[in-house]
C-alpha positions in Angstrom: -93.9 88.6 -65.1 -92.4 88.4 -68.6 -90.9 85.4 -69.2 -91.4 85.1 -73.0 -89.4 87.8 -74.0 -86.1 86.3 -71.8 -86.7 83.4 -72.7 -86.1 84.2 -76.4 -83.4 87.0 -75.7 -81.4 83.8 -74.2 -82.4 81.8 -77.2 -80.9 84.4 -79.8 -77.6 85.2 -77.8 -77.1 81.2 -77.3 -77.8 81.0 -81.4 -75.3 84.2 -81.8 -72.6 82.5 -80.1 -72.9 79.2 -81.1 -73.1 80.4 -85.0 -69.6 82.5 -83.5 -68.1 79.3 -82.2 -69.0 77.2 -85.2 -66.7 79.7 -87.4 -64.1 79.8 -85.2 -63.8 76.1 -85.0 -63.6 76.0 -88.5 -60.1 74.5 -89.6 -58.7 77.4 -92.7 -55.6 75.7 -93.4 -57.2 72.3 -94.4 -58.8 72.1 -97.7 -62.7 71.4 -97.2 -62.8 69.4 -100.7 -60.4 66.5 -101.0 -59.8 63.6 -103.4 -61.1 60.5 -102.3 -58.0 58.0 -101.8 -60.6 55.1 -103.0 -62.1 56.6 -105.7 -61.7 54.8 -109.4 -59.6 56.6 -111.7 -59.9 56.4 -115.4 -57.1 54.7 -116.8 -53.9 56.0 -117.8 -53.8 56.3 -121.6 -50.3 55.4 -123.1 -50.7 55.3 -126.6 -49.8 58.5 -128.5 -52.1 59.9 -130.1 -52.2 59.6 -134.3 -50.0 56.3 -133.7 
């Protein structure tokens, strides 16, 4: 009985299906990198240059 090729074939198909489902699962409408709302920001410089 050739169980090893059967197991490898089933595993290959399972990985292939998981890759396809993961690509479909990703929502492309939202940006991947969003700024962190709690990240510290540089203070705004209110002085005009040259004064």
